[in-house]
N, C-alpha and C positions, 0 to 999 in steps of 0.2 A: 183198467184202461177204459175211458169213456168210448161209447160207440162211435162217435165222430172221429176220435183219434185213431181207432182201430181201422176204420175205412181209409183214413189218411195214410196210415202205415202200409196198408195193402196196396194202395194206389202208388205209393213211392216205390215199393218193391217191384211192382209190375212195370213201372216206367223205365227201369234200368235193365230189364231182361235182354233187350236186343243188343245193347252195348256191352253188357257184362253177363254172359250166359250163366256163370257160376252163381250169380245172385239167386237163381232158382233154388239152389240148395239152402241158402239162408232163409228164403221164403218158406220152404218146406219145414224147416225147423220152427219158424214162426207159427205156421199152421199147426204143427204137432203140439206146441206149447199151449195152444188154444183148443185142444181137443178135436182138431179137424184133420185127423190122420188120413182119411180117405182122399181128401183134396191134396194133402201132402204127397201121397202115393202117386197120384196122377202127375204132379209136377216132377217128381223124381224119375218116373218112367220116361217123361219127355226129355229130361236132362240126360239120361243115360242112353237114349235112343240115337239113331243116326242123326248127325248134324247137331247134337246137343251142345257142342262147343266148349265144354268144361275141360279144365286141365286134369291131369292124372290124379292129383291129390284130391281134388273136389269130387271126381268120379268115384274114388275109393270111399270117401266120406258118404257120398250119396248112396252107394251100394250098401254100406253098413246101416244107414238110416232106413233104407227100404227094407232090408232084412228085419230090422227091429220092428218096423210097422207090421210087416207081414207075419211075424211070429206072435203078434198080439201084444207087443210091448208098449204100444202107444195108444193113447185114448182116441176113440173114434167118435 
C-alpha cells in the first residue's frame, strides 16, 4: 500500500470512532497487519475500558486480539 493510501486509510478509521466505537477493533486489526501491535494494544485497551461503547461480540474479539498481542503473537 502506498504511504499516502496508508495515511488515508488511517484517517478514515479515526473519522468513524465517535459514531462507531467498534471501528476501533477493526483499526487495531489494521495496525497489527502492519506490524504496529503496540499501537493496536493502546486502541484495544481504550475500547475495552469504561465507556468503550462496543457491543459484547466486539469486546470479546478485542479481548482475544489483545491477548494475542500480549502473548507475543503479533508483530511489533
